[in-house]
N, C-alpha and C positions, 0 to 999 in steps of 0.2 A: 493526501486524499484530495479528491477534486469532484465532489458531487455538487450539483447546482444549488441545492437548498441547505447544504450542511456547512457550518462554519469550519474554518481551517483549524488545524491543531494548535496547541499552545505555542506561541512564539517566544522569542527572547532566550535568555540564559538562566532563568530562575529555576528553582529546584524541581518544579513540576512542568517545565517546558518540554516540548517534543525533542528538542536537541539534547536534553539531559537524559531522556528515557526512551531512546530509539534502538536499544540493543536487540529486541526481538526482530525488528525489521532488518537490522544489519546481519543477523544470523541467517535470516531467510534469503537475503540477497547473495550472501556467500554460498549458500546451497545452490542457488540458481545460476551462479556464475559459469559453470561448465557449459550449460545449455546456451547462454548468451554468447560465450566465446565460440562455440561450435557454429552458431548461426552466423556470426561475423565472418568466420573463416570460410563458410560455405558461399557467402555473397561476395567474397573478395575477388574471385575470378571474373566477376562482371563489372569490376570497378576500374576505371582508368586513373592513372596517377595524376592526370590533369583535372579530374573531377573534384568538385567540392561536395563532400559527403555530408548530407543533412540528416541529423539525428535528433529525435525528440524524446525527452524523458518526461512522461506525464505523471503529475502528482509528486513533484520533486520535494515538496515541503521545504523546511529550512533547518539545518542542523548538520551533524557530522556525516550523515548519509547522502546529503544533497548531491555531491559530486562523485559518489561511489560508482554509479552505473556508467557515467560518462568516462570515468577513469578506466573502467574495464574495457569500454569501447576503444579508447585511445591506446591502451596497452595491446589489445588484440590486433589493431591495425598496424601498430609499430612492429609487432612481431612478424606479421605477414609480409610487410614491406622489406624487412631484413632478410627473411627467408627467400623472397623473390629477387633480392639484391637490386632493388630499385634505387636509382640515383636520387629520386625525389618521391615524396609521398603525397597523397591527396590532402587537401585542406579539409578541415572538419568544422562544420557549423553546428553547434550544440544548442538546442532549444530547451530551456527548463520551464516547464509549465506547472502551474497550480492556480488555485482560485485567487482572485484579486486581494483577498484578505491575508494571503500568505505573507510572511515577513521577507519580501524580496530585497529590502534594504540589506538585511543580513546576508542574503545570498550574494548580492552584488559586491559587498565588501570582501567576500572570499574569492572572487574571480581572479584577482591579480595573483594571489598565492597559488591558485590552481594552475594557471597558465605558466607562471614562473617555474613551478615544479616540473611541468611537462618539458619545458625548454631545457632545464637542467638535466633531466633524466634521459631525454630522447635526442637532444642536440638540435642545432638550428635547422637541419635539413628535414626535420619532421614537422608536418603540419603547415601552418599553425592551426590552433583550435580556437575558434571564436565562440563566445558564449552570449546568448541572448535570453532574456526573461520573457515569457509569454503568459500573461495573466488571463484566465478565463476557464470556463468549465469544459471538460472534454466530452460533455454531452451536447456540445455545439461545435461548429466549425472553428478551427484554430489556425489552419495553414492553407496556402493556395493549393489548387489542384495539382496533383502529380509532382509534388515538391520534396517529399521525404523519402530517403532511402531506408531508414531504420527507425522504428518506434519501439520504445521500451516503457514499461510501467510495472512497478513492484508495490504490491499491497495498497493499491489505489482503486482499481476498477471494481472491487467488491463493494465499494461505497455506492449506494443507490442515489438516484437523482432526487428522491423524496421518500418519506415514510410511506409504505404501502397503504392503500385505501382499505377501509373495511375491517380494521383489526382492533376496534374499540373494546372487544371482548377478551383481549389478551391480558387480563388482570392478574397481577402478581408477578409479571415478567416484564422485561424491557427488550425482548428479542424473541425469535421463534424457538422457544425451548422445547424439549422433548414432550413436556406435559401441556404445552399450549394447545388451544382448540385447533382442529384440523384446518379450518379456514385461514388461520394465521400463516401456516406454512405455505398454503396455496397462494396467498396474497403476496408473500415475500418472493416466492418462486416466479410468479407472473411479472412482478415489477422488475426483477433481475433480467428475465428474458427480454422484456421491452427495452430496458436500458442498455444491455450488452449488445443487442441487435442494432440499436441506434449507434452505439460506439463503433461497432465494426463497419457499418455503412459509412459513417463520417470519415473514419481513418482510411477506408478504401479509396475515397475521393481525394484524399491528401497525399497518398503514397504513389510512387512510381510502380508500373508493372514489374513484378518480380521483387518488389520491396519486402523487407522482413519486419516481423513484429514479434516481440517476446513479452509476455505478460505473466506476472506471478500474482496469484490470488490466495487469500485466506480461504481454505477449502474445508469440506466435510469428509470425514473418513467413512461415513455411512450414507446410504441412499436417502434416509429420512433423518430428521434431527434426533440426536442422541445425547446422552449424558457425557459421552467422550468429547463432544464438540461444544458443550455449553460453556465451558471454561469460565473466564472472569465475568461474563455477562450474567450468569446465574448468581454469583456472589454479589454483584452490584445491585441486582434486584432485591436480594435479601436486605442489604443495607438500606436501600431506599424505602422499603416497606417497614423497616424498623422505625424510620422517621415518621411514617404514617401512623404507626401504633403510638408513638410519643406525641402525636398532635402537631408536629413541626411541619409536615407536608400534608396537604389535602389529598385524600384518597383519589378524588377525581383527577387531580393533576398527575398523580403517579400512574393511574390507569391509562392516561392519555399519552404517556411518554414511551416511545419505542425507538430503538437505534436503527437508523437507515443503512444497515449493513447486511449483506447476504453472502454467506460462505457457500459456494456452489459445490456440487458433487461432480466428479470428473465426467460422468456420462452426460450431464446437463451441458457442459461446455462443448463437448463434441457435437451434440445435437444442435445447439444454437449456431455454432460456426458453420456446420454443414448446411443448415437451413437458410442462413443469411446469404451464403454463397459467394462472398467476395474473396475468400481466402482458402488456401489449402493448408490443412493441419500437418505440419512436419513432425512435430514431437509433442507429447504430453507426458509429464512425469510428476508423480506424487511424491513429495518429500516431507519428512517430519523432523521437527527439532524438539528437543527437550527444554521445557521452561520450568525449572524448579530450583530449589535452594542450592543444589550441588552445581547448577549451571551458572548461577549469577552471584553467589557469595564466595568470598575468598577465605573467610574463617571456617575451619573445618568442624567447629563445634556447632553443628546445625541445629541441635535441639535448643541450645541457648539463643540461637539467632533466628528463631522462628519469627519474632516480631520484625526483625530486619528484613527477612524475606517478604513478609506481608506488606511492609511499608514500600519496598521496592516495586512490588507488583501493583500496589495501589497507585503509586506515583506514575508508573508506566501507563496504567489505564486512564488516570487523570489527564495525562498529556494529550490523549486522543479524544477524550469525551467531554472535558470541562467546558469548552465553548458551547456545545449543544445543550448541556445540562444547565449552564448559566442562563442561556436564552429561555429555557423552558421554566425553570424554577427560581431564577435569581441566584445571586452569588452567596447569599447569607448561609445557605445550607451546606455548601460544598465541603468545607473543612470537616464538619461532623459526618457527612456522607462518606468521605474517603477514609476517615478514621475507622468507621464501621467496616468498610471494605478491607482495610489493612488487617483488622481483627479476624475477619472470615478467611482471608488469604493466609494468615499465619497458621491456621489449622488445616490448610489444604496442602497436599503433597506435591503439587505442581501439575503441569499439563504436558501432553504431547500436542504440539501445534501442527496441524495438517496444512500444507501448502500445495498448490498445484501450479506448475510451470508449463506454459504452452508456447510453442514456437510455430509461427505461421508464415506463409508466403503469399503475397498478393498475386491474384490471378492476372 
């Protein structure tokens, strides 16, 4: 994730780190892979074997998924070069971007094994692929004018640059829930339109004409917020307000906490892309993945393993929310908060996670 005012996800290799609990993101990227591959194949005809292809992955984080998108790009280019029977292939410059707080040291320690694997699998005639870390918010400029051929981002651009203004009345929730006051949804929607329009404008300056961009968002299945899309955020709010009832958290502190994330509806994305005007929309696809006990547990006695399911989901949520929760409430409440979340999730049958994949071409 790479929003300007939002801490990065849990780093390191501890039990609640993002690297240990990034399975949903991996599942989503696997679903989006065909669209990314088709985009690369479509742009291949405009690429010379003497070119250096510059690819940016925005919101790379640190963990097992960090090199997944770049690996897909490398594999697709290698396949196209083989089909075209080229004697040499383009060099690839891969830029991995996230906020400065991201665990880039962990990323850099993995570069050698990544490039060695490419050389072993593809041979000396392919590439090479050079990897560079780029710390900074993607709500600001990151690259020189007209320097990028391909931009990719998965499950990052739905993070907002800040918590929307004017939602102090969203009491009892930590996000725009179905039962939130109407102004809360409007404020979240307005902030996303502003942020995503800025994102498109900045990327259009950094990309070459005809450059491609593939983005995957956590999305909504309905035009307006619904129970189907509330998922873990509703359970997290329940656990948080349990702590309020116990006197552990001040009610005013809970009321003032909201997650700066917006899951757009497909129509919103089309409208913003068209209005901003820098890109042509090639493809938009809504995909869903199942996130429930039968998808993440190996033991088939699911009834006995309800707690295990609840704990897994709580750890996954903790990996992406702990830094912002710690900054707002302090660290002392976190263990109890996520034990409560695990309890609620243990009684939940699971979710259908809606994702939206868009492929665009720079005008």
